[in-house]
N, C-alpha and C positions, 0 to 999 in steps of 0.2 A: 561390515568387515566383520569375523569374528575374534574379540582383541585379549589377550592375555592379560599384559598390564600398559599401562605407558608412566613415564617415572622420567624424571628431572636429573640429572648426572652429570659425572665429564666421564670422556669416552675411555676406555682400561685398556684398549690394545689394538695396535696396526696404527698404519698411517695418519691418524685424526686422534692418538695419546696425548690426552690433556686438555682434549677441546670439551667447552661444553655443551650438550647435545641432549635434545628429547628421545627417548629411547620408546618407539613404538613398538611392542612384541605380539604379533600376532600367532595366531595359535595352531598347533597341529604341527606335523611335517610329516614328511615321506618317508625318512630313514630313520632306524635306531641304532644308535651310537652308543658303545657298552660307555663311553667317555663321556657322554654328554652331562651338562652343569645346571643344564636349565628345565626347569618343570616349564612346561607351555602347554600343557595337554586341555586345564579350564579354561577360561575365558567366558567373553558375555560378547552378545551383537551388539554394534554398534555404528550407525549409519557415518555417513563422511563428515555430515554435518556437527555429526557428536564429536565424533577423534578431532574435527580440527578446532572445534568450540576449547577442548580439551587442552588441546598442545600450546593453543595461542596465547596460554596465561604467563608462558616462560619467556625470558630474555633473546636465550639462544635462536637462530632460525637456521638450527641444523639440527632436521630429525632422521632416528636412522631406524628403519626398517628392519627390523630381525625377527625370531621367533626361538624356536620349532625353522618352516621352511618359509618366509617370506613371498615367496613367489608361484603359493598355491594360491595367496587371493589376493597382491598387488596388483593394480590394471593400472595402465597408462593415465586415466581418466581422472585417478586419486591422484596421483604424480603433478598430474596439469596443477589440480586443486591447489597441491601445495605449494607450485611454484608463483600460482598466481596472488599466493599469500604473503611469497619472498622468501620462502624455505630450500634450506639446500639439502636434496635427499640423498641418503646414502644407503645402499641396502648389504643386508648381513646375510649371503646364500649359501648354500652345499654347491650352487651350480647343475643342478638336475632339471630344472625345467628355465624355460624362458625367463627373461628379467624383463619389464617395460623398458622402451629404446630410449625414456626420457629419462631415468634417473643420471643424477650427476654423479656415484660412485659406485661403483662395483664391487664391492669386496667380496669374493670367494673364497670360503673354507671348505675342499673340496675334503666327502668320505668316503672314498676309494668306487663311488659309483661314478658312469661316465660321464661327463661336461658337458652342456649345452647350451652357453653362453658365446655368443657372438662378443662381447667384451668383457675386459675383467681392467680392474685398474688396480687392483692389488690380491697376488694372490696368499692365504695365508692356510699355513699347512700347521694344524696340529700334530706336534711331532713325539715321539718316542721308540724313532732308531728306527724306523720300520724306512723302505726302500722308495725314496721319491723321486728319483730320476725322470718316471714320468711324468710329473708336474713341469721338470724343468725345460720340458719341450712346450709347456703351455704359453700361448701369447699374454704377457700381463704389463703394467705400465712400474709395479713390484713386485720384487716375492719375498714374503716373510717365513720365516719359521717361530712358531708359538710352540712350549715345551709343552704335552700334557699334565695339567693336572690330572693328579690319580688320589690324593686325598689321602696322599701319603709323603711324609716329606724324603724320607731317604727316599723312593723314585724320587719325586718333583728333582733331586737335586740330582738324581741323574739323569732325568730326561734332561736336565737345564744343562748338563755337561755336555752331552750327547748334541743338541742342537748346536752349543757353541763350537764344539770340536767341526761339526757337520759346516757351517756357517764359514770358518776357517778353509776349510779346504775347497768350500764350494761359493766364493764369496758374491755369487748372485742373490745370494739371500741378505736377511736382515734378519735381526733377534728381535721377536714380539710377545713379549711380557704383559702377565695380565693386571697391570698395576689396578684395579681398581680392586684386585684381589689381595692383593700385597698392603693397600692403604685401608685396605677396610672400610669401601664405600659404597653403595649400590651401585 
């Protein structure tokens, strides 16, 4: 697998906010989003055994497979190997490719492209005031709006206000903040 980085931190957003987790960021993505805040293009090839050895050193048994777009590389066999070692496997995906059926939790953050997932535990939409009524028709266990971080404090405050107003008018949604940025941890 092509690995951009592996690190140990707290999950900063969504359902598992505040939980310790190992992040395995896979390289590459099939989309190019203007607001992407992750540099995932570079990386190094690692075997499954090398990845397992690298992550087994951490206390948490929650692993977040993210990217880029992890579904371009993630396999059921790799998820099985993680499960065999006691890992809870969360995937953060744009939903444009199927995720392995044996993943424990799927966080789908759609980026305007067609979604092909059979199951979505958490639908997390990066929000700047765009029409999201299409996403409200999708079946998910949880719906979250995450104000888009533009890097501009005034625009960010606007996006937060838009998200709060939208959630108050459409209470199917809950707010997701990027707490790792707020408390300045990786």
